[in-house]
C-alpha positions in Angstrom: 115.1 104.8 69.3 112.9 101.7 69.8 109.6 103.6 70.7 109.7 105.6 67.4 110.4 102.4 65.4 107.7 100.4 67.4 105.1 103.1 67.0 105.9 103.5 63.2 105.3 99.9 62.7 107.1 97.0 64.3 107.1 93.5 62.4 104.8 95.0 60.0 102.2 95.9 62.8 101.4 99.5 64.1 101.4 99.6 68.0 100.3 102.5 69.9 101.6 103.7 73.3 99.0 102.9 76.0 101.3 104.8 78.6 103.6 104.2 81.3 103.1 101.4 83.9 103.5 103.1 87.5 103.4 100.8 90.6 101.4 102.5 93.5 103.8 104.0 96.0 103.6 105.0 99.8 103.8 108.8 100.9 107.5 108.7 100.8 107.5 107.7 97.1 108.9 104.0 97.7 107.1 101.3 95.8 104.9 99.3 97.9 105.3 95.5 97.8 103.1 93.1 98.2 103.2 89.2 99.4 99.6 87.9 99.1 100.6 84.2 99.5 99.8 84.2 103.2 96.2 85.1 102.3 95.6 81.6 100.3 94.0 79.1 102.3 95.8 76.4 100.5 93.8 73.5 101.9 95.3 71.0 99.2 99.0 72.0 100.4 100.1 73.0 97.0 103.5 74.3 96.8 104.6 77.7 95.3 105.5 77.7 91.7 108.9 79.2 90.8 107.6 82.8 90.1 105.1 82.6 93.1 107.7 84.0 95.8 107.4 87.7 94.7 107.5 90.2 96.0 104.9 92.1 93.8 103.5 95.4 93.0 100.1 96.9 92.2 99.2 99.1 89.3 96.5 99.7 86.9 96.1 101.2 83.5 93.1 103.1 82.2 89.8 101.0 81.9 89.1 102.5 78.4 91.2 99.7 76.6 88.5 96.8 76.6 89.6 95.5 73.0 91.3 92.4 71.7 94.8 92.6 70.4 98.7 92.1 71.1 100.4 94.1 73.6 104.0 94.6 74.5 105.6 95.7 77.8 108.8 97.7 77.2 111.3 98.3 79.8 113.8 101.1 79.1 112.6 101.1 75.6 113.2 97.4 74.9 110.6 94.8 74.5 110.7 92.4 77.6 107.1 90.8 77.0 104.7 90.3 74.3 101.2 88.7 75.0 97.7 88.6 73.7 94.2 89.6 75.3 90.6 90.0 74.6 90.4 92.8 77.0 93.7 94.8 77.5 92.3 96.7 80.6 91.1 93.6 82.2 94.4 91.8 81.5 96.4 94.1 83.2 94.1 95.5 86.0 92.6 92.0 87.2 95.8 90.0 86.1 99.1 91.6 85.9 98.3 94.5 88.2 96.9 92.7 91.1 98.3 89.2 92.1 95.8 87.0 93.6 97.2 84.7 96.3 96.1 81.6 94.5 98.2 82.4 91.6 101.3 82.2 93.5 100.9 78.2 93.8 100.9 75.4 91.6 98.2 75.5 89.0 98.1 79.3 89.5 98.8 82.0 86.9 102.6 81.8 86.5 102.8 84.4 84.0 100.8 86.8 86.0 103.4 86.6 88.7 106.4 86.8 86.5 105.1 89.9 84.6 104.1 91.6 87.7 107.5 90.8 89.4 109.3 91.9 86.1 107.5 95.3 86.3 108.3 95.6 90.1 112.0 94.9 89.6 112.2 97.4 86.8 110.5 100.0 88.9 112.7 99.6 92.0 115.8 99.9 89.4 114.0 103.2 88.3 113.9 101.8 84.6 111.0 103.2 82.8 108.2 100.7 82.0 105.5 101.3 79.1 102.7 99.4 77.6 102.1 99.3 73.9 99.3 97.7 72.1 97.9 96.7 68.6 94.1 96.2 68.3 93.2 93.2 66.2 90.0 91.8 65.1 91.3 88.3 66.1 89.7 86.4 68.9 91.6 84.2 71.4 90.7 80.8 69.4 93.2 81.5 66.5 95.2 78.8 64.5 98.5 79.0 65.9 99.6 76.6 68.7 98.3 77.8 71.9 100.8 76.0 74.0 103.5 78.3 72.2 101.6 81.2 73.4 100.5 80.5 76.7 103.5 79.0 78.2 106.2 81.0 79.8 109.0 80.0 77.4 111.3 82.8 75.6 108.6 83.0 73.0 106.9 85.7 75.0 109.7 86.9 77.6 112.7 88.3 76.1 116.0 89.8 77.4 117.2 93.1 75.9 117.9 93.0 72.2 116.7 89.3 71.9 116.2 88.1 68.1 113.2 86.3 69.0 111.0 89.5 69.5 109.7 90.1 66.0 108.9 86.3 65.2 106.9 86.3 68.5 105.1 89.4 67.6 104.3 88.0 64.2 103.1 84.5 65.7 100.5 86.4 67.8 99.5 88.3 64.7 99.3 85.3 62.5 95.8 84.7 61.0 96.4 81.5 59.6 
């Protein structure tokens, strides 16, 4: 089982399960969807980026994870996204879990939209979504190529059983 292998040491690094990611639901237990784009003034007439159309959901994790590290989003026990942060709670609660209207447009945070929609679609399909974390002492200004970490390439987003998962995790943990 991937969770057991993951928690016992994945790619030579120990990850701990933070918990399930559960989008907020209405009284009938339906996932609430959000389309924040209309709340953006967009005075410059910017187009929506390719992940800005939504729909999106809202979710939160505990505020007790204010540490630096590498995290992984698993859907149905398969790694689908790997990223880094200086504050896990802030990254998820203020970034992925609550899409700002401006992030749906050109120059906005495409990754926030993409991760949120990935979680939204998985939850709609009743697929379990969980968050795992490996605390590191490394700050955000490490010596690996930033453009390979911050873009939305396949380095961080994965299809089920993708062979790039372990190299991507190792790239994020690289200290030299």
